[in-house]
N, C-alpha and C positions, 0 to 999 in steps of 0.2 A: 478394465485397462490398467496396465502396471504404472507404477509411479513413474518409469521413464518415458512411457509413451503420454501421460499426462503432462510432465514437464517439457516434453518438446511440443505438444499441443499448444501449451503455454507460452511458449517462445515463439511460436507461428503466428500467435495473435498478436505479440508485440511487434512482429515484422510485418504484419498485414498493413497493406494500404490504408485500410480503416484504422481510427483510432480504437484502442481497446479502452472499454467503459467498464468499469468497477463499481459496484454499489457496495460501498464497506458493510460488512455484518460483524457482530459480536458474539453472538451464541448460535446455538443449533436453530432456535426457532426462526430467529432474523435470517439466517442462511438459509433454510427450508424455505422462506417466504420469497425472499430474492431468487434462489435457483428455480423456483415455480414460475417465474417472469420469462416468457419465450425470447424475450432478447438476450437474457443471460448467457454469456459463454464462458465466463469464469468468476469465481470469487476471490474476494480479498478482504482479510480481516482489518479491523481497525485497533491497534494496540491502546489508543488512549481510551477507547468505548470498552474492551475489556477490561483494562485497568478499572476502569470507573465502576463497573459492574461488580467488582470484587472490593470496592472501597480503597483502592490505590489510586494515587496521584498518577498523571500520565509518566511513562517512563520507570516506576518504581515496584510495579508488580513483578513477585519473584518469578523466575524463570520456569518452575516446576507447574505453576498455576497456569502460565501462558501456553506451556506446551500442552498441558492438559485441554484447555479450551480450544485451541486450534485444531488438536487432535480430533475433537468431539465434533468440530464443523467439518474436517476432511470425510470422517467418516459417514456423515449424513447425505452426502452427493457423490456423484460420479463426475463432477465438473472438476477441473484443476483448481487447486487453493494455493493462493499467495499469502502468506502470513506476516504481519508486521512483529519483528522480533526485536525491536527497538535498536540497540546499539550491539546486539549479538551477545551481551551479558560478558562475563569474564573470559569466556573461550566460544569465539565465535563457531569454530570449526565443529566443536562438540554440541553446540546449541543447533546448528545445521543436522547435524547425524541425527539428534534426538528429534528435530521437526521432520525429517524426511521418514524416520521409525512411525512419526505419527499420522505420516500421510500427506504431509505439506510438500508442494514441488517448486516453491518459489517464495522469494520474502524480500521483504524491505528490511535494510539494515541502514542505520543512521551513522554519519561519522562525526557528528556533534562537534564539528569544527576542531578537531583533535589533530595534532602534527600530521602533515600529509602522508608521510612514510608509515606511520602507525595505522592509519585509515587504509591505506592501500593494502597494509598486511592483514588487516582484518577481512577486507573484500577477497582476497587472495586464498585466505584460509577458507572461507565459505564455499568458494567455486572449488578448490581442491577436494573439500569435504564432500560435495556433492560428486566429483569425479569417483572418489574413492569408493561410494555407494552405487556406482552405476546409474546415477541419474543425473542428466543435464540441467542442475538447479537453474531455475529463472531468477538470478539475483538483479533486483532493481535497487542499485545501491545509491543511498540517499545522502546528498551534501546538503548541509545545513548553511550553506553560503550567504543564504539570504535570512532565514530567521534567525541565526544567531550572528549576523554580521554587523549588528548594532548600529552606530550612526555613521557608518564609512559610506561613501559615495556608491551609487548604484554600480558604476562602472567598475569600482574594486570587486563587488560581488560577482558581477558577471565573470570578469576574469578569473577570480578563485573557482567559480563553478565550474568553468571550462576545464581550469588546469586538473581540479580533480575529477571531474566526470571523464576526462581523457585517460587519466591513470587508472579509474576504476574500470574502464573498458578493456585497458590493455592487460589486467589481469583477469579478463573472462567474465566480467558483470554482461548481464542481458541489456541492461538498460540503466539509465541515471535519473534518480528521483530527484527534483529540486522545488521542494514546497516554498511558498510565498507568493506574493502579489504579482504575478507576471503578467505584464500588460503584452501588447502584440510587438511592440519594438524589443523589449527584453527577449520575449520568447523567440524571435526571429535571430537574434544574436546568439542566444544559447543553442539554437539548432544549428546556426552555421557554424559556431565553433565546435560542438560535439558531435553534430551528425543528425541526419534526418532520420526519423522512427528510432531515435536512441534516447529520447528524453521523456520524463514522464513528470506530471503535473497533479495539482491538487485544486478541486473546484471548490472555491469559497466564494461567499457573497460578494460580488463585484467583479470576479474573474470573468475571463472570456467562457463562451459557450464551448462544449466539447467538439462542434463543428468547425469553429473558428480555429482551435488549437490543430485540428485535423489539418485544416488548409495551410497552417504554418509548419507541418511535419513533426508534430508530438506525436509519440508513441502510444500514451496511454494517460488517461484521466481517473482518477480518484477523487473520495470525498472525506476521507478520514473520520473524525467524530461528527461531522455535520449531519450525515444520516441518523444516528442515534439522538441527536439533539432534537431533529425534527420529529422523531418518534416521541420524545420524552415531551416535548411541547404539546404534540397532540394529546397525549396522557393528561398533562396538567390542565390543558384547556377543557377536556371532557370531563375531569374532577371537579373543576370551578362550576362548569355547567349543571353536574350531577347535584352539587351543592346547593345550587339553586332552583332545585326542583326539576332539573331536566331529565331527559330521557337519553339511553344509549341510541346513538344516530342511526336512523334507517339506512340500509345499505352497508352496514359494518359486516365484514366477510369473517367467516369461520376460518382464521388461518392458522389456529392451533388446536 
């Protein structure tokens, strides 16, 4: 399947009535493990998790390392892969071209609450780079209206997210990613303001279920660094058990 076909397939998953559920991966073996689960229709990388794997803080990993890893993940599967590309680095258009060359057909890119015009220009550059490469790049344009909103009233963050989300869609973004603790009422307002099947959320402890978000008109749910944390928790727990003279649990699957 060509990159253009994979990108269109990913866009179709965003637009489908069913919420797109992506279980985030951070390296080739985690990607293969998730790709082999029958319900998996697409893969999404977790930038935080990839950065942690290389010893970097979230958002601090060099572009070349990020592109190398997401490219390795894309090469390991026939599924469409959406990558977390932080804020697009210094040149979001060039970052997109590099990602497409590596096999990536969609991405999360965050606005970090920079001035609106600056953020819109970044998102537009990504869309145009995809068009120049002949790929309908599935941009899940992220606004940090909630996670960087500080102590402002939630109503202000909702209004900001809606303004930014509409602007990102106007320049060709496929969806608008709004991480944060979104309850049913807030989610309903965001969907009403931005559009049905046009917002993406993150599943964190205390969030709604995927089915509940689906009923509210959300397009996609992902889990960011949470999946790596689950894996590392299991690793740390089994290590403690082994130090206490335990054994490898029965039923452990040979997934590597």
